[in-house]
N, C-alpha and C positions, 0 to 999 in steps of 0.2 A: 180423826180416822177416816171420816167420809171424804175429806179433801184429798186423800192419797189414792182413792180408787181410780179417778180419771187418769192418774199418772201410771198406774199399773197396767191398764188395758192396752195402751200403745206398745208397752214393752212386751207384753204377752203376744201381741199381734206380730211384732217383729221376730220373736223367737219361734213362732209357729212354722214348722217345716211344711213344704209342699208334700202332698200325698205320695208322689213318686219318690222323692228324696227320702221321706220317712220310711216307706216300705223297702226301699233299696238298702237303707241303713240297717233296718231290722234283719233283712235277709242276709246281708253281708256279715253282720255280727253273729247271726245264727250259724252261718257256714264256718266262720272262723272258730267258733266254739266246738261245733260238731266235728270239724276236721282235726282240731287240736285233740279232742278226746279220742277220736279214731286213730290219730297218730300215736298216741300213747299205747293204745291197744295193739297196734301193729308192732311197736317196739318190743312189747312183751312177747308177742307171738313169734316174731322173727328170731329173737335171741333164744327163746326156749325151744322152739320146734326145730330150728336149723333149716337150711335151704331145702333139704329133701322133703321133710314133712310139711314145711311151709308151702312148698310147691303143690302138695296134695290138697292142703287147705285152700290154696289159691284156686285150684281147679274147681272145687265145689263152690267157692265164693263167686268166681267169675261166671260159672254156669247159672247160678241162681240170679245174679244181678243182670246178666245179659238176657236170659229168657223172660224174666218178669218185665223187663223194659221192651224187649222185642215183640212180645205177644200182647202188649198194650195197644199195638197197631196205630199209634199216633192219636188215640182217643183222648189223651190228656189235653193236648193243645186244642183239639176240637171242642171239648167240653168247656175249657176255660174261655175260649174266644166267644162262643155263642152264649154262654152264661153271663159274660161281661157285657155283651151287647143287649141282652134282654134279661134283666135280673129277675123278672117275674117268673121266668121259666127254669130257674136254676134247679128246683127240686125234680121236675120230670126229666130234665136233661141228665141229671145224675142217676135217676132211676134207670134210664136207658143204658147209661155208661156201666152201671153196676151189673145189670143183667147180662150184658154182652161180656163183661169181664169175667163173671162167674162161669159162663158157658165156655169161653176159651180156656179158662183155668182148668175146668174139668177135663177138657180134651188134652191139655198139656200134661196133667197128672197121669192120665191113662196112657199117654205115649211113653212117658218115662218108666211107668210100671212095666209095660210090655216090651218096649224096644230099647230101654236104657242100657241094659247089659250089652246088647249087640252094638250100640253106638260106641261104647267105651272100648270094646274089643277092636272095632274098626280103627280107633285112634291109638291102638297099642297101649291102652290104659285100662285093661280089664279089671285091675284091682280096685278101681273106683266104684264098681258095682255095689260093694258093701256099704257105701255111703249114700245110696239112693234114697233111703228114708229121710235123711237130712236134706237132700236136695228138694224132695217133694214138700217137706215141711217149710223149707225156706221159700219156695215158690208161692205157697198159699199165704204165708205171712207177709212177704214183700208185696204181693199183688193187692191185698186188702189195704195195706198201709199206703200204697200208691194212690188208691181211691181217696182215702182220707186226706192225704197231702194235697191232691188235686182240688178237692172240694174247698179246702181252706184257702188255696191259692185263688180260686175263682171268686170266692167271697171277699178276697183281699184281707183276710184275717191273718196277717203275717205274724202278729205277736203270738197268737195261739199256736200257729204252725211252728214257729221257732221254739216255743216251750216244749212242744211234743217231740220234735226232732232232737233237741238237746237232752231231754229226759231219756229218750231211747238210747242215745250214744252213751249217756252216763251209766245207765243200767248195764250195758254191754261191758263197759270198762270195769265197773265194780265186780261183775261176774268173773271176768278173766283174771282180774287182780286177786280175787278170792281163791280161784283155782291155783294160781301161781303161789300164793302164800301158803296154801294147804298142800302143796306139792302134788296137786291132782290135775295139772294142765296136760292134756293129751289131745290127739285128734278127735277121739270120740267125745270127750267132755266139752271141748270148745265148740262143737257143732250145735250144742243146745242153745246157743245164742239165737238161732233161727226161731225159737219159740217166743222171743221177746216182741217182735213186731206183731205177732198174732195176739198176744196178750193186750197190747195197746189198742188193737182194733176193737176189743170188747167195748171200749168207750163209745164207739160209733154204731152199735147195734140198733139203737133207736133211730138214728139217722138213716140207716140202710132201709128199715121198714118204711120210713117216710118217703124216701126216694121212690121205692117200688110202688107205693100207693099213689103217689102223684103221677107217675108214668102211666099206670093202669087206668087213671081217670080220663085218659085221652086228651090231656092238656096240650100235647104237641100235635099240631094240625099238619095235614099232608104237605102243604107248600113249605112249611118250616122244615119238615123232615127231609124233603127233597133237597133244599138248600144245604142242610146239615150233611146229607149224604154226599153231595157233590164235593164239599170241602173235605170231608173225611176220606173220600176216595184218594185224594192226592196226599193227605196226611198219612194214610196207610202206606202209600208208595214211598213217600219220603222217609217215614219212620223206620221202614224195613232196612233201607240203606244206612240210615243214621245209627241205628242200634247195632247193626252188624259191624259198622265201623268202630263202635265203642270198644269192643274187645275181640274183633276178628283176628287181630294180630296175635293175641294170646293163643287162640285155638289153632291157628295155622302153625304157630311155633310148636304147639303141643304134638303135632304130627312128627316133628323132626328132632326134638330134644327130649331129655329126661326131666324128671321132676325137679332136680336140683337147679337146672337152668331156668325152668319155669318159675321156681321160687325167687331166683335172683332177678329175673325180669319183672315179676310182679312186685317185688320189694321196691324196685326203682319206680315203677308205675304208681305205687301207693305213696311214695315220698313226693310225687308230683302234686299231692294235695295242696302244696304251698300255693299253687296258682290254678290247678285244674278246676277248683270249685267256682272260680270267677265267671267263666262263661255261663255256667248253669245258674248261678246266683243272679246274674244280670238278666238272663232270659226269663226266669220265673217272675220277675217284677215287670219287665218291659211288656210282655205279651198282653196281660189284662189292661195295663195302663195305655198302651198305644192303640189297642182295639177300640177304645172309647173316643179317639180323636178323629178329626177329619184328615184327608190326605195331606193338605198343606201343613197342618199342625204336626203330622207325623214327620214330614221332611224337616221342619224346623227343629223338632226335638232330636232327630237323628244326628243332625249336624253337631249339636252340643255333645251328644253321646260319643261320637267319633273322636272328638278332642279329648274327652275324659278317658276313654279306653286306651287311646294312644299314649297318654301319660302313664297310666297304670302298667301298660306293657313295657314301656321303657324302664320303669322302676323294677319290674319283675325280671327283666333281662339281666340287670345288675346282680341278681342273686345267683345266677348260674355258676360263676367261678367258685362260689363258696362251697359247692357240693364236694369238692376234692377233699376237704377235711371234715365235712359234716357226716358223710356216710360212715367212715370207719368209727367215729365216735358214737354214733347212734346205733348202728346195726352190728358193728364188730368187723373183724378182719375177714370173715367169711364172705362178706358182701362187697369187698373192694371192687370187684369186677363190675358192680352195678353203677359205678360213678359215671363213666362215659355214656352209658345207656340213659341214666337219669338226665344228663345234660341235654341229650338229643330230645328226650320226651318233654322236658321243660320248654324248650324252644317251640316244639309242636303245639303245646297247650297255649303258649302265648299267641301264636298265629290264630288259634281257635278263638281266643278272646277278641282279637282284632276284627274277625268276621262277624261277631255277634250283633252289633248294631244294624248292619246291613240285613242280616238274616231275620231278626225279629221284626224289623220294619216291613220286610216283604211278607212275613207271616200276617201281620196285622192288616196289611193292605189286600189280603186275600190272594196272595200269589204263591201258594205252596207248590204249584206245578213246576215253576222255575227252579225252586230250591231242590225239588225231588230229582230233577235232571242233574243238578250239580252234585248232589250226594252220590248218585250212581256213577258219575264220572270219577269221583274221588275213590269210590269203592273199587271200581274196575282197575284203576291205576294201581292201587295198593295190592289187590289180589294178583294182578298180572305180574307186577314186579316181584312179589314174593314167590310165585310159582316158577319164575325164571331163575331167581337167585338161590333160594333155600336148598334145593337138591344138590347144588354144585359147591356149597360152602362147607367149611368145617363146623363142628358143633359150636365153637366159640363165636365164630363170625355170623352164624345164623341169627343170633340174638341182636347183633348190631344191624343186620340187614332189615329186620322187622322194624326197628326203631327209625331207621332212615326212610323207609318206604312210607311210614306213617307221617313223617315230617313232610315229605313230598306231596302226599295227598292233602294235607291241611293247607299247604301253600297254594295248590291248585284251586281249592274251594274258596279261599280268601279272595283271589283275583276274580273268580267266577261270580260270587255273590256281590262284590263291589261293582262289577261291570253292569249286571242286570238291575241293581238298585238305582244306579245313576241313570241308566237308560230309561227306566220307568219314571223317575223323577222328571227328567227332561220332557217326556211324553205328556205327563199330567200338566206341567207348567205351560207347555205349548197349547194344550187344549183350553186352559183357563184364560190365556191371553187372546185367543182367537175371537170369542164373542165380543170382547171389548173393542178389538180392532174393527170388527164389522160394524158395531154400533157407532164408532167414531167416523167411519167412512160414510155411513148412512146419514 
C-alpha cells in the first residue's frame, strides 16, 4: 500500500487546476445553473401572466435590478480590487462599503416613497404606484445580497458564493411553481419573491457587525483612503454609465409603448440568458485574479483570454438561428414577435463578451478613467439614436429600434476598449525596453 503513494501524488498534481481556471469553472457552472433555474421561472411567468401582466412584472423587476446596481456606485469593483491587493484590510474595506451602501439605500427608499408615484405618472405608468412596497422591499433585499456576493468574490470563495446563488434561484423557482400548482400565481403573489434575498442576508448579520467594528477601529489609514477614493471616483463615473446602459433601453421604450410591448421585449431579453451571463461570469473571476498580477503578467494572461472568448463567441453565434423555433415552443404563439428582437440582442451580448478581456485588464491595471469615457460614448450614442428614432416610428418598430441601437453601442465600445488596451500595452512594453537599451549603450 505504501508503494502506491508516490504514484498517486504526481497524478493528483497533474489533475490540480490553476486557481483562475478553477474559479472560472465554478462561476461558469453556477451561472449555468442559476440561469437555468431562472429560465424555468421565466417560462412559468410568461405563459401564466401573458404579455400584459408580464410587462408590469418586468417593469418592477427591471426597476429593482437597475436601481440596486446603479446606486452601488461602482463600489463593488473598488472593494474587490483593494481587498485583493491587501487581504489584511478586507474587513475594514467592507465595513466602509456596507456603511456607504446603507446610507445610499436609505436615501433611495425615501425617494421612492415620496417621489415614486410622480415618476410613474411622468412615464404614463401611474398604475405601477400600487407596487411601490414591492419595489422598496426588492431594493433592500438586492442591495444587501449584493454586499454578500461581493464579499465572497473578494475572498475568492467562489464555491460558497455559487451555493448561495443557486440556493436563492432554487427557492424562487419552488415558490413560483407552488403558486402555479395551487392556482395562486398573480402579480401580487409573485412579487413576494423579493423577500427571498432579504432572508438569505440574515446569514451575514454577524459579518456585517464585524465589518463595521473593523472599519471603526481606524484600520484604514488616510493615504490608503485617498488612493481608494481616487479609484472609486472613476468607478463611480464608469458605473453610472454602465448601469444605465444595462436597462436604459427598457425605460426609454417604456415612454413610448404599452405594457404588452414591454413584456415581449423583456421576454426576449430574458431569453438572452443563454449568453448574457458569460461577460459577467468572466468579469467576476478576472478582476480579483488579474489585480494580483504584474502588468506584464496581465498582458500575457489577456492574450490567452482573447483567444478563449473568441472561440466562445463563435459557438454562441451559431445558436442565433435556432431562436426561430425555440421561442414559440417555450413561450407560446403570443411571443412570436420576440424572435427577431431576441436575435439582435443575442448578437449584442456576444459583442459584450468579446470586449470583456480588454475591459477587465484595464480595470486591474488601474485604468477606469479610460473605460468611463468609453461607456459614456456608448450611452450617448444609444440615447441619441433612440431620441431621434422612437418618436417617429410605429409601436411595433420602436421595439426593433431599441434593440438595434443597443447593438450599435456595444460595437462602438468593443472597438474603443480594444484600442486603448493595445495602446497601453505598447506603452508599457516600450518603457520596459528603454532601461535595458540604455544599459546596453552604456
